ROTOR-946842 format. One record per residue (C-alpha): residue number from 1; z, x, y. Coordinates in steps of 0.25 Angstrom, whole numbers. Layout:
N
     i       z       x       y
   NUM       Z       X       Y
...
This chain:
812
     i       z       x       y
     1     402    -114     221
     2     413    -124     221
     3     419    -132     232
     4     433    -138     230
     5     443    -146     238
     6     458    -147     236
     7     466    -160     237
     8     475    -154     247
     9     463    -152     257
    10     459    -137     254
    11     445    -134     250
    12     436    -122     247
    13     426    -114     239
    14     430    -108     226
    15     418    -100     222
    16     412    -105     209
    17     398    -100     207
    18     387    -106     215
    19     372    -109     213
    20     367     -94     216
    21     373     -80     216
    22     369     -70     227
    23     360     -58     222
    24     359     -44     226
    25     346     -39     233
    26     339     -35     220
    27     345     -45     211
    28     333     -52     206
    29     324     -51     194
    30     309     -50     194
    31     301     -56     182
    32     304     -45     172
    33     295     -39     161
    34     302     -35     149
    35     304     -20     145
    36     302     -16     159
    37     287     -19     159
    38     287     -18     175
    39     275      -8     176
    40     265      -8     165
    41     254       2     164
    42     242      -1     154
    43     234      11     152
    44     222      15     144
    45     212      26     143
    46     198      25     136
    47     184      30     138
    48     190      41     147
    49     195      30     157
    50     210      28     160
    51     213      14     165
    52     225       5     166
    53     233      -6     172
    54     247      -6     178
    55     256     -18     181
    56     268     -17     191
    57     278     -28     190
    58     285     -24     203
    59     273     -28     211
    60     266     -36     200
    61     253     -28     202
    62     243     -24     192
    63     236     -10     194
    64     223      -9     187
    65     220       6     184
    66     205       8     185
    67     199      16     174
    68     198      31     178
    69     189      40     170
    70     197      53     166
    71     198      63     155
    72     213      65     159
    73     219      52     156
    74     232      58     153
    75     234      64     167
    76     229      51     175
    77     238      43     166
    78     250      51     169
    79     247      49     184
    80     246      34     182
    81     260      34     175
    82     266      42     186
    83     260      33     197
    84     263      19     191
    85     276      22     183
    86     274      11     173
    87     285       6     164
    88     276       2     153
    89     263       9     149
    90     254       0     140
    91     243       7     132
    92     234       4     120
    93     237       8     106
    94     224      16     106
    95     227      24     119
    96     221      37     121
    97     230      49     116
    98     231      55     129
    99     236      43     136
   100     247      41     125
   101     251      55     127
   102     253      54     142
   103     261      41     140
   104     270      47     130
   105     272      60     138
   106     276      52     151
   107     283      40     145
   108     297      46     148
   109     293      52     161
   110     288      39     167
   111     297      30     159
   112     287      19     153
   113     286      12     140
   114     273      13     132
   115     267       0     127
   116     256       2     117
   117     247     -10     116
   118     237     -14     106
   119     224      -8     109
   120     218     -22     110
   121     226     -25     122
   122     218     -14     129
   123     205     -20     125
   124     205     -34     131
   125     201     -36     146
   126     211     -46     150
   127     213     -37     162
   128     199     -39     167
   129     203     -48     179
   130     212     -37     185
   131     201     -25     182
   132     189     -33     187
   133     187     -25     200
   134     186     -13     190
   135     175     -17     181
   136     174      -3     175
   137     189      -2     172
   138     189      -6     157
   139     201       2     154
   140     209      -4     165
   141     205     -17     161
   142     210     -16     146
   143     223     -10     152
   144     225     -22     161
   145     223     -31     149
   146     233     -24     141
   147     243     -24     153
   148     241     -39     156
   149     244     -41     141
   150     257     -35     142
   151     261     -43     154
   152     256     -56     147
   153     264     -53     135
   154     276     -63     135
   155     285     -52     128
   156     284     -43     140
   157     287     -54     150
   158     302     -60     150
   159     296     -73     154
   160     284     -76     144
   161     280     -87     153
   162     276     -78     165
   163     262     -77     167
   164     256     -63     169
   165     249     -67     182
   166     263     -70     188
   167     267     -55     187
   168     253     -50     193
   169     252     -51     208
   170     240     -41     210
   171     232     -30     204
   172     226     -18     210
   173     217      -7     205
   174     223       7     202
   175     211      17     203
   176     215      31     199
   177     204      37     206
   178     208      30     219
   179     220      39     219
   180     222      54     221
   181     227      60     207
   182     241      67     209
   183     250      69     197
   184     265      68     195
   185     267      83     195
   186     259      84     208
   187     267      73     215
   188     280      80     211
   189     275      94     215
   190     270      89     229
   191     284      81     231
   192     277      68     233
   193     290      61     228
   194     304      65     227
   195     308      73     214
   196     321      65     213
   197     329      55     220
   198     338      66     225
   199     327      73     233
   200     331      73     248
   201     334      82     259
   202     346      82     267
   203     339      86     280
   204     329      75     279
   205     318      82     272
   206     309      75     262
   207     308      79     247
   208     295      72     245
   209     282      66     251
   210     287      52     247
   211     300      54     255
   212     292      58     267
   213     283      46     266
   214     292      35     261
   215     296      29     274
   216     293      15     269
   217     302       3     272
   218     301      -5     259
   219     302      -2     244
   220     288      -7     242
   221     283       2     252
   222     290      14     246
   223     285      10     232
   224     271       9     238
   225     272      22     245
   226     276      29     232
   227     263      23     225
   228     255      28     237
   229     260      42     234
   230     258      41     219
   231     244      37     222
   232     237      44     233
   233     223      39     236
   234     210      46     234
   235     202      35     241
   236     198      40     254
   237     196      26     260
   238     210      22     256
   239     217      35     261
   240     210      33     274
   241     215      19     275
   242     229      23     273
   243     228      35     283
   244     222      25     294
   245     234      16     292
   246     244      27     294
   247     236      31     306
   248     238      17     313
   249     253      17     309
   250     256      31     315
   251     250      27     329
   252     260      28     340
   253     256      15     347
   254     260       8     334
   255     273      14     332
   256     281       1     335
   257     272      -8     326
   258     274       3     315
   259     289       3     317
   260     290     -12     316
   261     281     -12     303
   262     290      -2     297
   263     303     -10     300
   264     296     -22     294
   265     293     -15     281
   266     306      -8     281
   267     314     -19     272
   268     302     -25     266
   269     304     -30     252
   270     294     -32     241
   271     290     -46     241
   272     285     -44     227
   273     299     -42     222
   274     305     -53     231
   275     295     -63     225
   276     298     -59     211
   277     313     -62     214
   278     309     -76     218
   279     301     -78     206
   280     312     -73     197
   281     322     -83     203
   282     331     -72     206
   283     330     -71     221
   284     341     -71     230
   285     344     -71     245
   286     339     -57     247
   287     326     -60     240
   288     323     -71     250
   289     328     -63     262
   290     319     -51     258
   291     307     -61     256
   292     309     -67     269
   293     310     -53     276
   294     298     -49     268
   295     289     -60     273
   296     295     -59     287
   297     292     -44     288
   298     278     -46     282
   299     275     -56     293
   300     279     -47     304
   301     272     -35     298
   302     259     -44     297
   303     261     -46     312
   304     263     -32     315
   305     251     -27     308
   306     243     -38     314
   307     247     -33     328
   308     243     -19     324
   309     229     -24     319
   310     227     -32     333
   311     229     -18     340
   312     217     -13     332
   313     224      -6     321
   314     220      -9     307
   315     221      -3     294
   316     221      -7     279
   317     235     -11     278
   318     235     -19     291
   319     223     -26     286
   320     229     -29     273
   321     242     -35     280
   322     234     -43     290
   323     225     -49     280
   324     233     -51     268
   325     246     -56     274
   326     245     -70     279
   327     255     -72     290
   328     255     -87     288
   329     260     -86     274
   330     271     -77     278
   331     275     -86     290
   332     275     -98     280
   333     284     -90     270
   334     293     -86     282
   335     295    -100     287
   336     298    -105     273
   337     309     -95     271
   338     314     -96     285
   339     316    -112     284
   340     321    -111     270
   341     331    -100     267
   342     344     -98     275
   343     344     -82     275
   344     357     -81     282
   345     365     -91     273
   346     358     -85     261
   347     364     -72     264
   348     378     -78     266
   349     377     -86     253
   350     370     -75     245
   351     359     -85     240
   352     347     -91     246
   353     350    -103     254
   354     341    -113     261
   355     342    -116     276
   356     349    -129     281
   357     339    -139     286
   358     328    -135     276
   359     331    -146     266
   360     338    -159     269
   361     343    -161     255
   362     349    -147     254
   363     355    -149     268
   364     362    -162     262
   365     367    -154     250
   366     373    -143     259
   367     379    -153     268
   368     386    -160     257
   369     390    -146     251
   370     396    -141     264
   371     404    -154     265
   372     409    -154     250
   373     422    -147     253
   374     426    -158     262
   375     422    -168     252
   376     429    -162     241
   377     442    -161     249
   378     441    -176     252
   379     439    -180     238
   380     450    -171     233
   381     459    -178     243
   382     456    -192     238
   383     459    -188     224
   384     472    -181     227
   385     477    -194     233
   386     479    -201     220
   387     487    -189     214
   388     501    -184     215
   389     503    -174     226
   390     506    -162     217
   391     493    -165     209
   392     484    -168     222
   393     486    -154     227
   394     480    -148     214
   395     468    -157     215
   396     454    -152     220
   397     440    -157     221
   398     429    -146     218
   399     414    -145     218
   400     408    -135     208
   401     393    -134     207
   402     387    -140     194
   403     401    -146     190
   404     402    -155     202
   405     415    -160     208
   406     428    -159     201
   407     443    -162     203
   408     451    -149     201
   409     466    -149     198
   410     474    -137     197
   411     480    -137     183
   412     495    -135     188
   413     501    -149     183
   414     501    -154     169
   415     499    -168     174
   416     485    -165     179
   417     477    -167     166
   418     484    -180     163
   419     482    -185     177
   420     467    -181     176
   421     465    -189     163
   422     472    -201     169
   423     462    -200     181
   424     450    -199     172
   425     446    -185     176
   426     438    -177     167
   427     441    -162     166
   428     429    -153     168
   429     435    -139     167
   430     447    -132     169
   431     452    -118     173
   432     465    -111     171
   433     470    -118     184
   434     461    -130     187
   435     456    -142     180
   436     443    -148     185
   437     440    -163     183
   438     429    -173     185
   439     433    -187     190
   440     426    -200     195
   441     426    -194     210
   442     420    -181     206
   443     409    -188     198
   444     406    -196     210
   445     405    -184     219
   446     396    -178     208
   447     387    -190     210
   448     387    -191     225
   449     387    -176     229
   450     381    -170     217
   451     382    -155     213
   452     380    -152     228
   453     379    -136     227
   454     370    -136     216
   455     361    -147     223
   456     361    -138     235
   457     357    -126     228
   458     347    -133     220
   459     341    -138     232
   460     341    -124     238
   461     335    -118     226
   462     323    -129     226
   463     320    -126     241
   464     320    -111     238
   465     312    -112     226
   466     301    -120     234
   467     302    -109     245
   468     301     -98     234
   469     288    -105     228
   470     282    -104     242
   471     285     -90     243
   472     280     -87     229
   473     266     -93     232
   474     264     -81     241
   475     269     -71     231
   476     256     -63     230
   477     255     -63     246
   478     270     -58     247
   479     267     -47     236
   480     254     -43     243
   481     262     -42     256
   482     272     -33     249
   483     261     -24     245
   484     255     -24     259
   485     268     -21     266
   486     272     -10     257
   487     258      -3     260
   488     261      -5     275
   489     275       1     272
   490     269      13     266
   491     259      15     278
   492     271      14     288
   493     279      24     280
   494     267      34     279
   495     264      32     294
   496     279      35     298
   497     279      47     289
   498     266      52     296
   499     273      51     310
   500     286      57     305
   501     280      69     299
   502     268      71     308
   503     257      68     297
   504     243      67     301
   505     231      59     296
   506     223      67     286
   507     208      66     286
   508     203      62     272
   509     189      65     268
   510     181      63     256
   511     178      77     253
   512     187      88     248
   513     192      94     261
   514     206      99     263
   515     209     104     277
   516     224     102     282
   517     229     108     295
   518     244     111     296
   519     248     105     283
   520     263     103     281
   521     271      99     268
   522     276      85     270
   523     289      87     262
   524     293     102     266
   525     291      99     280
   526     302      89     280
   527     311     100     274
   528     310     111     283
   529     312     113     299
   530     297     117     301
   531     285     118     292
   532     273     127     293
   533     260     119     292
   534     248     125     285
   535     233     122     284
   536     226     119     271
   537     211     120     272
   538     201     121     260
   539     187     124     263
   540     182     114     252
   541     167     115     256
   542     158     104     249
   543     149     103     238
   544     137     110     245
   545     143     123     247
   546     151     134     240
   547     159     139     252
   548     172     132     250
   549     186     136     246
   550     193     125     239
   551     205     133     233
   552     216     138     242
   553     224     149     235
   554     238     152     241
   555     246     164     240
   556     259     168     247
   557     273     173     246
   558     284     165     238
   559     290     155     247
   560     279     155     257
   561     275     140     255
   562     263     140     246
   563     268     129     237
   564     272     121     249
   565     258     123     255
   566     251     118     242
   567     259     106     241
   568     258     102     256
   569     243     103     255
   570     243      94     242
   571     253      84     249
   572     244      83     261
   573     232      80     253
   574     241      70     244
   575     246      63     257
   576     233      61     262
   577     228      54     250
   578     241      45     250
   579     235      41     264
   580     246      48     272
   581     246      56     284
   582     248      71     281
   583     257      83     286
   584     247      91     293
   585     240      93     307
   586     227      89     301
   587     221      86     287
   588     207      84     281
   589     208      80     266
   590     197      77     256
   591     200      66     246
   592     207      71     233
   593     206      65     220
   594     218      73     214
   595     229      82     219
   596     232      91     207
   597     244     101     208
   598     250     113     200
   599     262     115     209
   600     275     114     201
   601     279     109     187
   602     289      98     185
   603     298     105     176
   604     306      95     166
   605     314      97     153
   606     305      85     148
   607     293      94     150
   608     292     103     138
   609     283     114     144
   610     284     126     152
   611     282     127     167
   612     269     134     166
   613     264     124     156
   614     267     113     166
   615     260     121     176
   616     248     123     167
   617     247     108     164
   618     247     104     178
   619     236     115     181
   620     228     109     169
   621     229      95     175
   622     225     100     189
   623     212     107     183
   624     209      95     174
   625     210      84     185
   626     205      92     197
   627     192      88     204
   628     185      93     217
   629     192      83     225
   630     206      87     220
   631     217      95     226
   632     223     106     217
   633     236     113     221
   634     240     124     212
   635     254     131     215
   636     256     144     207
   637     250     140     194
   638     252     151     183
   639     266     156     188
   640     273     150     176
   641     267     160     166
   642     265     175     164
   643     260     184     175
   644     246     185     168
   645     244     171     164
   646     248     165     177
   647     238     172     186
   648     227     171     176
   649     229     156     175
   650     230     154     190
   651     218     162     193
   652     210     155     182
   653     213     142     189
   654     209     147     202
   655     196     152     196
   656     193     139     189
   657     195     131     202
   658     186     141     210
   659     175     140     200
   660     174     125     202
   661     167     127     215
   662     164     114     221
   663     172     106     211
   664     185     114     215
   665     196     106     220
   666     204     109     232
   667     214     119     227
   668     226     125     233
   669     233     136     224
   670     245     145     227
   671     248     157     218
   672     257     170     217
   673     247     177     208
   674     242     187     219
   675     237     196     208
   676     225     186     206
   677     221     188     220
   678     225     202     224
   679     220     209     211
   680     205     212     214
   681     201     212     200
   682     208     198     197
   683     202     193     210
   684     188     197     206
   685     190     191     192
   686     194     177     198
   687     183     177     209
   688     189     165     215
   689     180     156     224
   690     183     145     234
   691     197     150     236
   692     204     153     249
   693     216     161     249
   694     229     158     257
   695     243     163     258
   696     256     159     264
   697     259     168     276
   698     272     177     276
   699     277     187     286
   700     282     200     280
   701     291     209     289
   702     300     221     287
   703     315     218     289
   704     328     225     285
   705     335     218     273
   706     350     219     274
   707     351     215     260
   708     343     226     255
   709     347     236     266
   710     332     240     269
   711     319     235     276
   712     312     225     267
   713     300     215     269
   714     304     201     274
   715     295     189     272
   716     294     177     282
   717     287     165     276
   718     277     159     286
   719     272     148     277
   720     258     149     284
   721     245     148     276
   722     235     159     279
   723     223     164     272
   724     223     176     262
   725     231     180     250
   726     246     183     251
   727     251     197     248
   728     261     193     237
   729     271     182     233
   730     283     190     239
   731     292     184     228
   732     302     195     230
   733     304     191     245
   734     306     176     241
   735     316     181     230
   736     324     189     240
   737     324     177     250
   738     329     169     239
   739     341     178     237
   740     338     186     225
   741     347     199     224
   742     342     211     231
   743     342     220     219
   744     332     210     212
   745     324     210     224
   746     323     225     225
   747     320     226     210
   748     309     216     212
   749     303     224     224
   750     303     236     215
   751     295     229     204
   752     285     224     214
   753     283     238     220
   754     280     243     205
   755     270     231     203
   756     263     234     216
   757     261     249     212
   758     257     245     198
   759     268     254     192
   760     273     251     178
   761     287     245     178
   762     295     252     167
   763     310     253     164
   764     312     265     173
   765     306     258     185
   766     316     247     183
   767     329     255     182
   768     325     264     194
   769     327     252     203
   770     342     251     201
   771     350     264     199
   772     363     255     197
   773     356     247     186
   774     351     261     180
   775     366     265     179
   776     370     252     173
   777     359     253     163
   778     363     268     159
   779     377     264     157
   780     373     252     148
   781     364     261     140
   782     375     271     137
   783     384     259     133
   784     374     254     124
   785     372     268     117
   786     387     269     115
   787     388     256     109
   788     376     258     100
   789     381     271      94
   790     395     265      92
   791     398     263      77
   792     406     250      78
   793     407     248      63
   794     414     261      61
   795     424     260      73
   796     427     246      69
   797     433     251      56
   798     441     262      63
   799     454     256      66
   800     457     266      77
   801     445     262      85
   802     447     251      95
   803     433     244      96
   804     436     238     109
   805     440     251     116
   806     428     258     110
   807     419     247     116
   808     425     248     129
   809     423     263     129
   810     408     261     126
   811     407     251     137
   812     414     260     147
């Protein structure tokens, strides 16, 4: 910034750069880790135990992955990679081959770098302080040691002087067995998350469960909700605590308080990122304003929650907020910011400024700076008195930060330089139009007034630095408040979704029950005007009896809603384990350890395998991981192979499940292989136990079909579940409704009638169905015969024979 005054009495600002430049909303840097070491996962597998450690630079949190005993480390590791999304995976040079194979196979898919560390780094126990609560987690301990070694290595840190403790704010246990296992394929098949960024419905329908539930107001709340959906719980106590919280937030009498809380979290920013901006020295006006609003909103949220507690309502998140947030600290920080920062002026100046009256020295500097224009004008007038009028009008006195006070003369007169030398003026610099000088008067002003703008800014910087130090003393408190309010944001979103879509609180039990009344599909019900609910009940029995039916076998026509029914039951079980209310009239659900599905294959050019191979691998994973407490969903397994192998494989899977007796998981399967169930011999061979048969109801009526010109069967899909087996798949009706040509439909019906009679299908049967086709075939046969007996070589040598005409004759 510069201030100048002309000898003629005019003055103004000419825009030379000032002390600081405004920054955009996101224009600050966090302490960086080189090579994108933002999310580091250290993993190891030994003695049949998978354990590890995960560091997130975003929230400076360390997750200790407690040792989990498993014979399938590859499957669990793939799930961990999907949930944590690391940018770097650190492994020992002596890692198990199965782990190495999974990491190599998924590297491009999850976009991480593999960092192979010396095996000795996975043998020390430097991480024991972080794994102390889990004394038996030896694999996690050595993994934690290796990860801390990575963070401490000066090569990885842009600032080698940074201590590892400064980038670790907290640590948490990550116990695989505390979470319900659900793999990426199942999350995709159940439409938990949008398949792409372009998934939307113009009529307001939702494309995924996440879209329905994500009514959060803050970025940190939205990110936490995604984590909740990636990691459904399997701990009954934790699930019930979440459900109890939503029960309170959905009470009608607290609707005003809940609305206020939602408004307060709506624009909540992550204090973790704001504090990192302050620490990096790259903060701006927006940073300070967002931090002020965060503290103010946090204080008001604390008061609202305290009010609810006083009304007799308490839950885990309310208790956390009321006990872990100290209102006096927030009040102190608010007061510090309110008496220090001038937010209105900061917005106009596009930089952080200090309030008038906060510091007497700063006020004095500002007073002098504001009077500087008049001072410069006065000095310029005095200097111009001793100069000729034609030169006086070219003279100015200016102030430029860091250079001080200068006499400037427009370079329009050849006498100027000679006059300046005679007066003893020293040239400082020149431009194409102006020469700037120092003289005795300017040096006196430098000594008296000093570099006033720089002094003013330095004073402001020192004041703001002291305020920043006060704020950073509470860094961990602010980070913890961010985590608490993000959690509250998630609960508010889930409660709002429950009210909007009429979800109910499920009854969660420690047994293996599954009893849902009037279940609905959370996604599809938003896409259609009306949705037909259905019950889902399995007689799961108990260990002391053999009278149970844990397998539901579903048949029905194409397009009758079987797949939707399967996924809606799975989704209701899934949502209940997230700790969310569910779309049903009533639900009683026993805790699951895994939701395993064989519903649909994720086809991709990068997967060099057939659709059936992908199906078979999914089915293999399900059978390998399932337990008595699992939920198994199978949709038309075997349809991708031939008509013998498909039914045989599906029937064998059912037989295997039914033979498990009390160890059989809760299973719901759908199939079109009606021959397995209608053929008496096959049914006797299968001898399925513990299976209950259901079908999706349809209504068949006779009606006149104008397109066919005759009476034909018409199907009305009722989408209603009922007991018993379906009469068939009715695929021809589905094809007809899809617009397949009537000739094809009639031909298909003819073949079906032959199949049902047991008649052999030969060529004669085929040509009888279409007399026009038979005539065309006869003509083609005659042409072919004429062409075969045509001696083309002989006619080609006969100049009197026109080959083209001869060919036309044959074709005619």
